[in-house]
N, C-alpha and C positions, 0 to 999 in steps of 0.2 A: 814564312808565308810564301807560297808559290803563286806565280802569275798564271791566270787562266790561259789556256792555249789559244783561244780566239783573240784575246787581247794581245798576246805575244805576236801572233801572226799579223795583226793590224799594225802593231808598232814596227815590225820588220818591213811591211809594205810602205809605211810612212818614211822610214829611213831610206828605202830604195828610191822613192819619189823625190825626196829631198836631195839625195845625191845626184839624181838625174837633172834636176833643175839647177843645181849648182854648177854642173858641167856644161849645161846649155843655157848660158846667160840670156840670149835673146828671147827664148821661150819663157824663162822666169820673168823677164822684164814685161813681156806682153801679158802674162797672167796677173802680174802685180799692177798693171795699168787697168786691165779689164774689171777685175773684181772690186777694188776700192773705188775706182772711178765710176763704175756702174752703180754701186751702192750710193755714192755721193749724189749722182744724178737723180736717182729715184727718190732719195730723201729730199732733195731740193724741190722736186716736182710735188711731192706729197705735203711738205711743210709750207712752202710759200706759194703753191699753186702757180709756179712759173711755167713758162712755155717750154716745149720739148727741145727747141733749139738752144735756149739758154742752159737748160739742164745738161744737155749733151756737151756743150762747150765747157761748162764748169767742171763736169765730171771728167772730161778728157784732160783738162789742165791739172786738176787735182791728181788724177791717176798717173800722169807723166811725172809730175814732181815727186809724188810718193815713191814710185818705182825707181826713179833715178837715184834718189837719196838712199833708198834701201839697198840697192845694188852697190852704190859707192861705199856706204858704211860697211857692208858685208865684205867687200874686197879689201878695204883698208884694215879690217880687224883680223884678217888671216895672218 
């Protein structure tokens, strides 16, 4: 069974992006802080009707911890 060319192209783009992020750890770390942290902050605001300041603080702490652990585990597994 052959892989459709569009899917193969997307996979190659993904591999290039992944390689770029692994080479540029600060950018990878910032992306890993922003996306999970932002998601956590929005979820906190929607679920508990918390204030924007509390949501940003919790999201930032969650994002920093998540990104730091992810990068450390990725570095030690190489």
